[in-house]
N, C-alpha and C positions, 0 to 999 in steps of 0.2 A: 107763081107763086113757089116758092122755094122752102122745104120743108125744112124746120131745123129739129135738135133736141131740148126735151123740158130744161135745160139752161141757158140756150137763146143759142147754142153753137152747132154751126152745118153738120150734119151727121157724117159719120167716116164711112168708105167704102163697105159694101154688103160682103159679109162672111161665107163662100159657098159651103156646103155639106161638107168637105172632106178638111177645110181648117178646122171647122168645128169638132171634127173628130179627134183631131191632130193636137188643136188644143186641150180637150177634155183627157187623151191619153199623156200628155205630159204635165197635167195636175195630177193623176193618179198616181205617178213615177216621183213624182215631189212628196206626196203626202207615204206612199210605202218608204221614201226612204228617212222619212222625220222619224217615223214609227221603229224603224230598225235603229236609227240613233239612241234614240230612247232605248229600245230594250236595251241596248249594250250597254248603256248608262240609267238604269233604275234610277227612280226617286230614292231618296232616304228616306224609310218609315223611322218617324221617330220611335224610339224604345220605350217600353213604359214602365213610369218613373213610380216609387211609391212614396208613399205621402209620413213622411214622420208625427205622430201622434203624441209621444209624450216618451220621454228619458229618465230612467231612474237614479235617484245618488248612488253613487259610489259604493260600493262594496269593499270591507275587509278582506279579499281574496284575490287566487290566482287567477279563477276562471271558472268557467258555469260548464258542469257536465251536462246537465238534462233540466228542461223544467216542464208545465205544463200550466194553461188555462186557467182562471176559474171559468166555471157554466156563462156566468155573462159576459167574460171577454173584457173586463177590467182591471183584474190586474194578476200576477204572474210568480208561479212557486217556483224557486230554482232552488239545485242542488249546488252549492260554493263549494268551491275548493280553496282549503284556509292552509295556512301559516303553518307547518308540524304533522302536514297529514290527515287534520281533521277536513272532514264532510257534513254540515251543516246544511240546511232547507232554512229559506228568506222568504217573507212575503212582500215582493214588490207593485210599487204602481209608482204614479206623474213623481208623486211626495212621499213616500212610503219607500219605508228600507225596514224593517221588522225581522229578525232572528227569528226561528221559531222552535226549533230546537236546536239542541246542543250536541250531535253526533253521538259517536264518535264516525262514523261511515252512516250518514243518511239518504240516501239519493233514489230513483226511477219516481218520484210523485205523479200520481192523478189524481185532479178535480172530481169529488163523486158529484152527478149529475143533478143541480135542483139542491143541495146543502155546501154548506160552509167546512166540507170534509177533507179531507185527500188522504189518501193512502199511500204510503212508503214502505223501503226496505231497507232495513237497519243489519248492520253485518257490524259481525264479532269477530274477534282473533281474540283467543284466550293463550295462546305462546306461540311466539313469533319462531318456534324450532320447530313445530309439529302441525300440518296441514290439517289434520283432524280436528283441530281445535277451531278450524273457522268455520262460522254459522251465519246465518241472518234468523231476522223473525219479521212477519207483515205487521205493521202499526196505523192506526186510527186516527187522524188529528184532527180536534176542531179547532179551525182559524181561529175563529171570533173566542173562543175562551181559553185555548190552548189545553185542553183538557188529552190526553194523551193514553191509550189502552193498545195492549199490544193483541193478536188475533192467537188463539190457541188451532194451531194447523199442524197434522201430521208434516216431517220431513225435518231435515236441516239448514236447506239451503233451495233459497228460493229464489226465481226470477223477476224480472219486473211486473207490478201488478196493474191490471184492466180493470175499471168501472162496468158493469150491464150500462144497455143504453139506460135502462128504469133506473140504473142505481140503486138495486136491490143486492144485486151479486158483485162479488170479487172475485176473477180468474188471476192467477198465474201459474207458472211451472215449479215444480220441487225435485230435486235428484239430490244423490248421495254417489259417493265416490265409485262408488260400485255401477253407478250406470244406472242403475233403476229407477226412473222417472217417471211425470205423469202430470196431468193439466188439473191443479186442484180449483175447483169453483166453491164458494163459499157465501151461503144465505147472510149474510152481517148480521140482519136483526133476531134472527134464530139459532147463529151457532152451528147451522148444518153443513157440513162439508161433502159434494160429493166429489170421486176422481175417476179420469181417462185417462187407461196406461199411453206412453210415449214410448214408444219401441225405439234403444238404442240412442235414445235423447244423449249428449254428454252437457251441453251448457244453452241455455239461453238466457239470452243478456237483455234483450230487446221486449217490450211487451207483444203481449197476443193481441189481436183484433178482435170483435164479436162484430157479428151481422147485425145486422137493422130490429130484427125480429129477437135476437137473442137465443136463435134454436145453435148457433154454429158457433167456432171458437180458431181462429188460423193464429198457429204455433211458428214463430220463426227459428232455427236454432241451431246449431253445428252438430252434428250426427259423430258416429263409430264410421271410422276410414276416412274425415277430413272436410266430406259434403257440408257444404250449408243447405237446407231444407227447409221449407214450409209443407207442414201438418195442419188437418184440418179435422177438430171435433166436434161430433155430432153428438150435442148433450141430449139428443130424445134416447138415443141408442146408447150411447155411452161410448162409443167406438172411436177410434182417429184412423186418418190412411194420411200418407204423402202426397201429397199435391205437386211437387214438382224440387229440382234439384239442382246444387252448381257446383262446381270446383272451389277445391280450397282458396282459389288465388280471390274469390271473392267472398263477399260478408252481406250475410244479410243486416238490414239495421232498422226496417221496420215494416210491416205488413198492413194495407186496409180493405176493408170491402166495399165494392164501388156501390150505387144508387140502387142498380136494380140486382140487387143479391147473388148475382150470377157471377161475375166479374169479381178477383181476387187481384188486388195490385200489393205490388210490394219491391223498397228499394234496394239495391245492392254499391256500395261502394268496390272499385276497385283499387286495390292497395298494394303495395309494393312495386306496383310495377309502372313503367312509362305507356303511354302518359295516364296520370294517375284520374279516375273518373269519377261520377258515381248518375244511376240509369234508372229509370222506374221500369217496370215490367205490369204488361198486365195478363193475368191469365185467365181464361173462359174455363168456371169450374165445370160445365160439361165435358167439353174437350179435350179441357187439360194442356190444352197447347198456349205456351207463353209467348209473349210479343213486346220488343224492347219498345216503350212509345217516348221516350225523351231521356237524353243523356249531356250531364255538366261535363267539359274536360276541360282541365287545368294545363295552363300553360308551361312550357321547360321555366325549371326554377320556383314551381310554384305548387304547395302542396294542397290537396285537396281534405277538408275537415270531414267531420261526421257528420253524412248527410239527413235529412229529415222531411220525412213524408207527411203530404197532406191528411185528415181525417177521412176525407173522401177519397184518396189515392191518386187523383189529378196533378197532385203539384209536389216538386218537392224542394230542398232548398240546402243548401250547404256553404261552408265558409272557406277562402280560399288565402292562406297565405305563402306568402312569398319567404323562400329559404335565403335567409340572411347570412351575407359575406361581413367578413369584419369592416367595419368603419360603414356600413349602407344603412341605410336607414328601413325600416320594418312596415311593408306594406299589405294591405289586406282587404279584402271584398266577399262581399256576401252576393252569392248570384240564385237567383230561384226561376223558374221554370213549370208551366203548368201547360203541357202541351205543344201546342204553337207557339206561346206566351214565354215571352224569356225577359229577365231585368237585372240590373244588379245595384248593390246599395253600398257607398261608396262607406270606411270606415275612416277616422281619425288616424294619421301616420301614427306609426310608432306603436300600432296595437296588434293583438292577438285576436281574429273575427270568429266568431263561431253562432250554430241556431243553435237557440233554444226551444222553442216548439209552435206549431202553428194554432190559434186558433179553432176551437170545435168546430165552426160555421167556414175553414178554411179560406176562410180572408183575409185577416191579420198575423203578421211574422214577427216573433219576438228572437231580437238577437240579443247577443252581447259581444262585447268587446271590452280587453284587457290592457292595460296597463300600468306607467307609475300611478297615476293616482288611484287603483283599484278596479274594481270590474263592473262596468255601467251595461242596462237593461234596456234595449230601445226596441219601441211595439212600432210597426209601419202596417199602414192600409194598404195592400196592393191591389192595381188596376184588374180587377178577375171580369171575364167576359164569362157571361152565365151557359150552364154547359147546352150545348146542340146549336149556341149560335157560332 
């Protein structure tokens, strides 16, 4: 009786052990070769895409300088540059575009946690012929009633304000033309103000950052000698010390505390050099060593806009605008990154793009694009991976 295979065919000749080993070796070589070819041509990972949530009605201005989200992230307050050099605040949402101040130079808004109020800086110029006539004042606006009140603070020139995490105190820098500067922290309900001296501070344009427990405030600014520096103020002792410094070709544009309160994040723009770029650095407050964690770089013939750091310090976003030649259309795009994640938001043709603000939870991004119809604000939800994953 002749044996057959299960399919009814006669069995083939039996393989000797050396033939089996040779066949196994050939199979391994084929698999390794396929793996090598795959590594040479890795699979394309889809770029994470932001989801558009809403777009505001057009605003009658030429661009937005800065802004902030409401506590619940449903509305955005923006500082709009209008014809004639006026700068006013607008409250925007999906079906809302409402002017809430009349200038002449209102900027740096910050929403009070848990309340419908914003703090902002109003700059005044008494005489164009004298820099001594330039001053500013801090105001608080109730966005529900539009009631406005000025804060009685010492000094004449203020930096951008920032509310404490509990919404009780307001921090801002104050300076004068002779370079005597300080951090002011005001209990708004009681009207009491305390100050922390800041040695050799010349100019602070961007807001400070509070630690989560409200005990420390980080201040980015420009100091004598042209260096960009970050200072850390201890509100318990009333003293401040320098944390880090950067050369004058770098511009500090934001600072934030990490969730563990031991790391400080700050954003820098490398301007007027080739290539232009924006970066986030992490500084450990124990060893004071800073490390670059993410960088966005412009391609040739493109310009990096003002970067914006996320409140948790892990992300950065900026607008890129093409350097248009005569007869060429304008192009723009928003780039964003959070550590290993990177993405882009396309902007309609013939518009200038800029980043307005991150939401308090660092999950939403408000951007603006200005064109012939005016300036519109769009809010996107970013595909964020939770920290630690």
